[in-house]
Phi, psi and omega in degrees: 000133182254126182258129180282101183289342180290334184257341184258335180285144175237136182278168177297326179298317179294319177301315178299321178297318180294318178301315178301316182296325182286327187265354181284130179283116183270359175280156182213164186258313184245313180218158185292341179297348179294336181286348178272352183273153179300149183297323182296315179294318178300315178305313183294318180299318181287322178296320175299314177298321179299318180294320179297325177294323180293326174296320174298321178297322178291328178289320180284339178300318182298317183288324179300319180297318180294324178289321176294329177297317179297320183297314185283340177277354180302125180233152173242151180280128180237129181262126180244131183253122178289124184293340184267302184274350183062022181273134180268133178234131177265125179240153176268118182243125179290142181286326185264131168287137191291326179294314179297322179295321179298316186285321186270286187298307185289307183291317181290320180294316182285341178266000186296328175300316177292321179297318181294317180301315183292320178296317180295320179296323178293317181291322179295331183263006184300137183094346175275140177287338183255134180282153176285149184268350186294315183294299179301320178300318179295319183288321176293316175298322179293323177301314179298317180295321180297316187287322188264289180300323185288318173299320183298318177295313183296329181294325186262354183293315181302156178295160181309128180081350183273136181248137175229125184236156176290126183275330182242084182299326180300311178299318181298318180296317175303309177299320182291320178302308184293334178290315177291318180298328181303315182282328175293315179298321178297321178294320181298310184289339180272328188240337189254301185292307181217086185306135179065005184229141171243121180269167180297319181293322176297316179295318182291320180292330175301314180294319183291339177294336179292324175292326178291323177301310181300316185291316179298313181297319178296317180300319181291319179294321178274358178056048175298134179295150176069349180245322184273160179277129183281068174243131184276142176276152180234150172073320180282125183292148179293321177263110181254013178287134181291150181298147186299322180273001185282129172230157184272120180258346179280090185293336185269000188256130171257114188273074184296327185245036180287348176297348183264000184261146173277311174206180191291341176264004186300133188287348179265008183222141175237135174272116177232152181297140175286124179286071178230082181299343184277348188241131171254028183299138177252125180284142184244127181292153176295331181285338180280339190293318181298327188263322189242340192290131176226119185301320182295310184295320179289321177296321176295322178297328177300322178289324176295317178294330181294325180262348185264135177247114180233128176203103181303314185299322183287329180290324181280340180288144178266004179277101183295326183290325179294318180298314180297316177303320181292322178294315180301315178300317180300315180295328179289319188271336185308317175305321179291315182296323178292321174299310184289346176297341175292345176294129182299153178304143183290350178284349183273132175055040179056029173090354187293320182294315179297321179301309181293318182295325178295323178293326177296318178296319177301319177298317175305313182293323180298324181293316178295321178301315181298317181296317179296322179294318174304316179294319179298315180299317183290321182287313187272341186075008178289139178304137184299323180296326178297314177297322176294317178297328189257275186299311183291315182297320178291316182293315182283348178271002182305313176305321179297319181295317179295318182296310182294321179299313180298317179298316182291331177284312196267342180256147179276353171244167184264007187305299185294323179298315181277324181296325178298326182286312182292323178287325179297323179294322177293317179296326180306313184279302189299320181257307188297323177261322183296313183294315177297319179291327176295321177296312183288320177294323176296318181292313180300322179296315179291316189276319186238350185068029182235156175277193179255124181266144183251114186297317182238057181299325183289325175296316179295318180296318177301319176297323176297317179293322179294314180298316182299315182294316180287332177291327177298322178293328179289312182292326178301317177294321177299318178296316179301317178300320179298315184287325182275309187263338183097004182195153180280326184245149177082216184088195180308133187301316183300312182288334175295314182288327175295319178297317174305310182294326179295316179296322175295326178293321178295327180288320178297318180299318179298308186297313181299304186296319182291316183294319178297322180292312184287341176273357178078015180279324179239000000 
């Protein structure tokens, strides 16, 4: 047999070309020509787009908070008849219980970027027997970011020497229990009951546990017998309904956490300016709506504010570099603000329309983030879980950071700042992972009669163990601060910064160990 060496032999140049073709990522974001660009430039380009999406998330977060403020401030008129004098009195009673609002509106809303990303990842993988790793990895990484860096920020936010403690320990303990149980439960279904497999019933029960969390927290808040922990709350008033004649005169303040106040002079709540330099939003009183409110004029003003840059302090400042930086930042954020101006004013329908529209925009950004993450993994070869643990978890957790920071600044107690962290972690598992898995397992059960397989279950389970171990260290320090200083947040400045550094160290331990495990290095 004669072999034609001219057709069968390959030169070193040919082998390099074949190797290059095999390793080149053929996926693209905007146009196919991206595949012809060098891998280094593509990686930088996709990371810059990812960072710009995170800026968009921070911009829509401010509008989301204002809509949520309207939702939780919704009150109904209740007529009370005095049994002795038979005199009728009309009172304003808020619709939302503050504990339920923390767990549902606040925690669910701030976790919505991660939930959207995980759901989109599940829908894209529907019909596949193996689950995508982007969603679960992002949610577990987000839980670590919530618990460690956000706690680190909240500890140093109060002024020097100022202490802020949890006033309702019973509710916090309930929320903390369900937060820890969420990750224990996830480990059980991944490694104990059905290793590397998620069944439809496991996914369904995961989602149903969110309802149990809401019910248990509400029972604790109302001190139901036999269910609640017999701990008295301190500092927070039992009656948190605003005074009937009370109207808000602070036009520049967005009361995101006003559900916790009894009235404007309540000692457990402070009115502080909202730190949102991107917004020139003017708050409109409920009493003004009937007389002066015009949907068209307010909506038009949103577009004007989106393109207008006003800052008196900067105009008066002689620092030219600061002014130039502010102008450049405005030009960078203006497209996002102009896009989000299409969200209807939050004065309509008690803020519900703006609330829903804000979540829709967040979902849209989450979809783009998902595509970019896939491309970065494809071009660089980095494990999708590593990207999820680091870049995605940090970027999508920005609303959680903003919410907890504002709560730590504006409230005299630490309830909402810490409750948002623990509740968000619970929502990440029960809803963020439970719902996507429920979608995929239901489809696989109906279409193939098969469960959902987890490709890197051992890596995810290892991350859960690392997170659980480090979270015990985090909560122990919070308890120690309560016993030594009298509060979880603030206190002596030096110790606050030491605590901050300790929390950041725990986060780095989680990220490094988890990334090494899913990459197969350890």
